[in-house]
C-alpha positions as CSV (number, residue, x, y, z in Angstrom):
1,M,95.8,116.9,108.0
2,P,95.2,113.2,108.2
3,T,92.6,112.1,105.4
4,P,91.5,108.7,105.1
5,F,93.0,108.5,101.2
6,P,96.4,106.0,100.1
7,V,98.3,109.3,99.7
8,G,98.2,110.2,103.5
9,P,98.4,113.6,105.0
10,V,97.7,116.6,103.2
11,N,99.2,119.9,103.8
12,T,97.0,122.6,104.9
13,H,98.9,126.1,105.1
14,L,98.2,129.5,107.5
15,V,98.8,132.7,106.1
16,L,99.3,134.5,109.4
17,G,98.8,138.0,107.8
18,E,95.7,140.4,107.0
19,P,93.1,138.9,106.2
20,L,94.1,135.6,108.1
21,T,94.3,133.0,105.3
22,L,94.0,129.5,104.9
23,V,95.3,127.3,101.9
24,D,93.3,124.1,101.7
25,T,90.9,122.5,104.4
26,G,91.5,118.9,104.8
27,S,89.0,116.1,104.4
28,L,85.8,116.0,106.1
29,T,86.4,113.4,109.1
30,D,86.0,114.4,112.2
31,D,89.8,113.7,112.6
32,G,90.4,116.3,110.0
33,W,87.9,119.4,111.5
34,A,90.3,118.1,115.2
35,A,93.1,118.7,113.3
36,L,92.6,121.9,111.6
37,R,91.2,123.5,114.8
38,A,94.7,122.2,116.8
39,G,96.4,123.8,114.1
40,L,95.1,126.9,114.5
41,G,95.0,126.7,118.2
42,R,98.5,126.6,118.4
43,H,98.4,130.6,117.2
44,G,95.5,131.5,119.7
45,L,93.0,131.4,116.4
46,A,89.8,129.8,116.2
47,V,88.1,128.5,112.8
48,S,85.9,131.6,113.2
49,D,88.8,133.6,112.9
50,V,89.8,132.6,109.6
51,E,88.6,135.3,106.7
52,R,89.6,134.1,103.4
53,V,89.9,130.2,102.2
54,L,92.1,129.5,99.1
55,L,91.3,126.2,97.0
56,T,93.4,124.8,95.2
57,H,91.6,122.5,93.5
58,G,88.1,120.3,94.3
59,H,89.5,117.1,95.6
60,Q,87.8,116.1,99.0
61,D,91.7,115.9,101.1
62,H,91.6,119.8,99.8
63,F,88.4,120.9,100.3
64,G,86.2,118.8,102.3
65,L,86.0,120.6,104.8
66,A,85.3,124.0,103.4
67,A,81.4,124.1,103.7
68,R,82.0,123.1,107.7
69,I,84.5,126.5,108.3
70,E,81.5,128.2,105.9
71,R,79.0,127.4,108.5
72,E,81.1,128.2,111.6
73,G,82.6,131.8,110.6
74,R,82.5,134.5,108.2
75,A,85.4,133.2,105.5
76,Q,85.3,134.2,102.0
77,F,86.0,131.2,99.5
78,F,88.0,131.1,96.2
79,G,88.7,128.3,93.9
80,G,88.7,127.4,90.3
81,R,85.9,128.0,88.2
82,L,86.8,125.1,86.1
83,D,86.1,123.1,89.2
84,R,82.8,123.9,89.8
85,E,81.3,120.2,89.4
86,H,83.8,119.7,91.9
87,F,83.0,122.0,94.7
88,R,79.5,121.4,94.0
89,G,79.8,117.6,94.3
90,R,78.7,116.8,91.1
91,R,79.5,113.3,88.9
92,N,78.5,112.5,85.1
93,R,78.4,109.1,86.3
94,R,76.7,107.9,83.0
95,L,79.6,109.4,81.3
96,L,81.7,107.4,83.3
97,L,80.4,104.0,83.1
98,D,80.3,104.8,79.6
99,A,84.1,105.6,79.3
100,L,84.7,102.4,81.2
101,S,82.8,100.2,79.0
102,R,84.7,101.3,76.1
103,A,87.7,101.1,78.0
104,G,87.0,96.7,78.0
105,F,86.8,96.7,81.9
106,G,84.1,94.3,82.9
107,A,80.9,95.1,84.8
108,L,82.4,94.3,88.1
109,E,85.3,96.7,87.4
110,R,83.4,99.2,86.2
111,L,80.8,99.4,89.2
112,T,83.6,99.0,91.7
113,M,85.1,102.0,90.3
114,V,82.0,104.0,89.9
115,A,81.4,103.0,93.6
116,M,84.8,104.1,94.9
117,T,84.4,107.8,93.1
118,A,81.1,108.0,94.9
119,A,82.5,107.1,98.4
120,V,85.3,109.7,98.2
121,D,82.5,112.0,97.6
122,H,81.5,111.3,101.3
123,Y,84.3,113.2,102.2
124,A,83.6,116.6,101.1
125,D,80.5,118.5,101.9
126,P,79.4,120.5,98.4
127,L,80.3,124.2,98.9
128,P,77.4,126.2,98.8
129,D,79.3,129.8,97.5
130,W,82.0,130.5,96.4
131,D,84.4,133.3,94.4
132,E,85.1,131.9,91.1
133,L,88.9,132.6,90.2
134,S,90.1,131.7,86.6
135,G,93.6,132.8,86.9
136,G,95.3,136.4,86.4
137,E,93.8,137.5,89.9
138,V,95.6,139.5,92.7
139,L,93.9,139.1,95.6
140,P,94.7,141.7,98.0
141,G,96.4,141.7,101.6
142,D,97.6,143.9,104.1
143,G,101.1,144.5,102.8
144,W,100.9,141.4,100.8
145,S,99.3,139.6,97.7
146,V,98.3,136.7,96.1
147,V,98.8,135.7,92.5
148,V,97.0,133.3,91.0
149,R,97.6,131.2,88.1
150,S,95.6,128.4,86.6
151,V,97.3,125.2,86.3
152,P,94.8,122.7,84.8
153,G,95.8,118.8,84.7
154,H,95.8,117.2,88.1
155,T,91.8,118.7,87.6
156,P,90.3,121.3,84.9
157,G,90.4,124.1,87.5
158,S,93.8,123.8,89.5
159,L,95.2,126.8,90.9
160,T,98.7,127.9,92.1
161,F,98.7,130.7,94.9
162,E,102.1,133.0,94.6
163,V,102.4,135.2,97.7
164,P,105.8,137.8,96.1
165,E,106.0,139.3,99.0
166,A,107.1,136.2,101.0
167,G,108.6,134.0,97.9
168,V,106.5,131.3,98.2
169,L,104.3,129.2,95.7
170,F,101.5,127.6,97.1
171,T,101.0,124.6,94.4
172,G,98.0,122.2,95.7
173,D,99.1,119.0,93.7
174,T,100.1,120.3,90.6
175,V,103.7,119.9,92.1
176,L,104.5,117.6,94.9
177,R,108.3,116.6,96.5
178,D,107.8,113.0,97.0
179,I,105.1,111.5,94.3
180,T,104.4,112.1,90.8
181,P,100.5,114.0,90.6
182,N,97.9,111.6,89.1
183,A,96.2,113.6,86.1
184,I,92.6,112.1,86.8
185,V,90.7,111.9,83.8
186,D,87.0,113.2,84.4
187,E,84.7,115.3,82.4
188,D,85.6,118.1,80.2
189,P,84.2,120.9,81.9
190,E,84.4,123.2,78.7
191,R,83.6,119.9,76.6
192,P,80.3,118.4,77.9
193,G,80.3,114.6,76.7
194,E,83.9,114.7,76.5
195,A,86.8,113.3,78.2
196,F,89.3,115.7,79.6
197,R,92.5,115.4,78.2
198,S,94.2,115.8,81.6
199,V,97.8,114.9,81.0
200,S,98.4,117.0,77.6
201,R,97.2,119.8,79.8
202,Y,99.2,118.7,82.6
203,F,102.6,119.2,80.8
204,A,101.6,122.7,79.5
205,S,100.8,123.9,82.9
206,L,104.3,122.5,84.1
207,D,105.3,124.6,80.9
208,S,104.0,127.8,82.7
209,I,105.3,127.5,86.2
210,E,108.0,130.0,86.8
211,A,109.7,129.2,90.0
212,E,113.2,129.7,90.3
213,E,113.0,132.2,93.3
214,S,110.0,130.9,95.2
215,C,109.7,128.6,98.0
216,L,107.0,126.2,96.6
217,L,104.8,125.0,99.6
218,T,103.0,121.5,98.4
219,G,99.5,119.9,99.0
220,H,101.3,116.8,100.3
221,G,104.7,116.0,101.7
222,G,107.6,118.3,101.7
223,R,108.4,121.9,100.2
224,I,110.6,122.4,97.2
225,V,113.4,125.1,97.6
226,D,115.0,123.7,93.7
227,F,111.9,123.6,91.0
228,G,114.3,123.4,88.1
229,A,116.2,120.3,89.9
230,H,112.4,118.9,90.6
231,R,111.3,119.2,87.4
232,A,114.1,117.2,85.8
233,K,113.2,114.1,87.9
234,L,109.7,114.9,87.0
235,E,110.9,114.8,83.3
236,G,112.6,110.9,83.9
237,R,109.5,109.5,85.7
238,Y,107.3,110.8,83.1
239,A,109.3,109.6,80.1
240,F,109.5,106.1,81.8
241,R,105.6,106.1,82.0
242,V,106.2,107.1,78.2
243,G,108.3,104.3,77.7
244,Q,106.0,101.9,79.3
245,I,102.6,102.4,77.0
246,E,105.1,103.1,74.0
247,R,106.6,99.6,74.1
248,A,103.2,98.0,75.4
249,L,101.8,99.3,72.5
250,S,104.5,97.8,70.0
251,G,102.3,94.7,69.1
252,K,98.7,94.7,68.2
253,P,96.3,97.2,69.3
254,K,95.2,97.0,73.0
255,S,92.3,98.5,74.9
256,V,92.8,101.0,78.2
257,S,92.0,97.7,80.3
258,E,94.6,95.5,78.7
259,L,97.1,98.5,79.4
260,C,96.1,98.9,82.7
261,R,97.3,95.5,83.5
262,R,100.0,95.2,81.8
263,I,101.5,98.5,83.5
264,F,99.6,98.0,87.1
265,P,99.6,94.5,87.0
266,T,99.5,94.4,91.1
267,V,97.0,97.4,91.6
268,R,94.3,97.2,94.3
269,P,90.4,97.4,92.8
270,M,90.3,100.8,95.0
271,D,92.9,102.2,93.1
272,L,91.7,100.9,90.0
273,F,90.2,104.3,88.8
274,L,93.8,106.0,89.4
275,A,95.2,103.8,86.8
276,Y,92.7,104.3,84.4
277,S,93.2,107.5,84.5
278,E,97.1,107.4,84.2
279,V,96.8,105.2,81.5
280,L,94.4,106.8,79.3
281,G,95.7,110.5,80.3
282,F,98.9,109.4,78.7
283,L,97.3,107.6,75.3
284,M,95.5,111.1,74.6
285,Y,98.7,112.9,75.5
286,L,100.3,110.5,72.9
287,E,97.5,111.1,70.3
288,D,97.9,114.8,70.5
289,L,101.6,114.4,70.1
290,G,100.6,112.3,66.9
291,R,102.3,109.2,68.5
292,A,99.0,106.7,69.1
293,E,95.8,106.2,67.5
294,R,92.5,105.1,68.6
295,I,90.7,102.5,67.0
296,P,87.2,103.1,67.7
297,G,85.1,99.7,68.1
298,R,81.7,98.3,69.8
299,P,82.0,97.7,72.5
300,T,85.9,98.1,73.0
301,D,88.0,100.8,71.4
302,R,91.6,100.1,71.5
303,W,94.6,102.1,70.9
304,T,97.9,101.8,68.8
305,L,101.1,103.2,67.9
306,S,100.7,105.9,64.8
307,K,102.7,104.8,62.1
308,G,106.4,106.3,61.9
309,S,106.3,107.0,65.7
310,G,109.5,107.6,66.3
311,L,110.8,109.1,70.3
312,P,110.0,112.0,71.2
313,S,112.5,114.8,70.9
314,T,110.9,116.4,73.8
315,L,108.6,115.0,76.6
316,Y,106.6,117.7,77.1
317,G,104.7,120.7,74.1
318,F,103.1,119.7,70.7
319,P,104.8,119.7,67.5
């Protein structure tokens, strides 16, 4: 499915069983709607034939067309409980502006990032109604089933959907073959007013995935047939990022904005929010490990390595 985002096309999967099930929907664009209708049409189906829609998470490229599908047909929708505000199209922009100020970004950068997040919201209509999932549910089908698991990280309410009878696991953006998922820092739905500790939660979710005998169908790019080998590659990529941040913190304390400029020197304004999320998410992860400390300041917080911090024995988990 085409998207207007730098990540490129998004994968929407169709399960040709009873009930006829769609996994994710694509973005709210004319091209996206045309692609959805064409994809269904290749199987002799229309949008109104879809009976169930499973949403892996609340990002616009994955649920953007959900409300339009709801208006066109009779589908029942399922999505993560902790992505409720995403599906409703709500953001705490005041909290974001305050966090960006404490991160050391200037007024123009702050306004640009808030404007970019607002622009992204136009690619999804708020979803009026859906059944909330927390993980652990099993959704029935005729001769098949969907095992739901909670995998917070990329978003607080991210889910995977396993069809054990087919040996298939739909991962959304929790596991991607060709790119490293960005764990977005947003408000924690369980702790209003606090930042969601995205990277720490994401690593814990990776630890929970058991997919030795499953083919992973991802939200972007190709499928993954050997999760063990893929995870080994992921560990190398994330260890590299941790090393970058620790080296950047080896001198005097630095703000998040200073670290963004150090680690992503050529980042485009439209991608600055993603860089901010990446850096802050990893800083909070290192803080959870006792390897980095936040130094509160007015108006800017700074970060430093904890005293006695050495190389971690493992990238995931907590001591």
